[in-house]
N, C-alpha and C positions, 0 to 999 in steps of 0.2 A: 853455777854448776854443782858445787857440793850439795846444795839442797836437793838437786835432782839425783844426785847419786845415792844420798841417804835414802830418799824415797823408793828408789829402785831396789836398794839392798833390803829395805825392811819389807817391801811389798813381796819381793822374792822369798824371803824367809818365812813370812806369814803365809803365803800362798803354799809353800812346801809343808808347812806345819799342818794346815787346815785340810789339805788334800789328802794327807795320810791318814786322816782320822774319819770315821763314818759319821753318818747322821745329817739331816737336813740342814741344821743351823751352820754345822761346819762346811758344807758344800756351798751354802749362800756366802759365808765369810771367804772362801777360797775364790768364788767368783768376784766378789767386791775387791779382793786385792788384786786379782789378775786384771780388772778393769782399771783399777787405780794405777798400775803399773803401765798400762798401755796409754792411759791418759797422760801420764807423765812424759812418756817417750815422745808423744805427739806434742805436747806443750812447750817443751824445751826449745825447739827450733823456732816455734811461732814467737816465743818471747825474745829470743836472741834476734830475730828479724825486726821486732818492734823496737828493740834497744838500739838498733843501727840507725833509726831515722826519726825518733821520737822528739829529738832536740829541735828539729826543724820546725815544730809546731808549738813551741813555748810561746807564751805571750810576750817576753822580751828575755835578754840575756840575765837580768836579775830575778826573773820569775819563772823557774822550771816548772811549769805546770800545764798539763794537757790531758785529754783523754786517753791518750797512748800511755802515758805515765801512770794514770789512775789505774788502767786495765792491768799493766804490769805489776803495779803494787798489790792490787787486789789479788792478782793471781799467786804472787809470792807469798802473801799471808795465807792463803788457802794451802798452799804447798806446805807451809811451815806447820800449819795446824794438823794436816794429814801426817806429817812426820811425827809429830808429838804423839797423836792418836795411834799411829802404828807400833 
């Protein structure tokens, strides 16, 4: 949850900054931050849903690995990267 909150805050701040300035580049950046904010809002419930049942698909109790875990980890890495770049 903190990662999503950070992303939302940074996207909102950057959106407000770039919307207030003129120019085509600023409009594109504002649109990108608006899209990033919306994607984050939609991704959070999906990842929460996956985390509820991903343990059912592990190879065994000693090997917690499956496609759902990999998808969740890849999404979290992308989120962390977006937060760092924002």
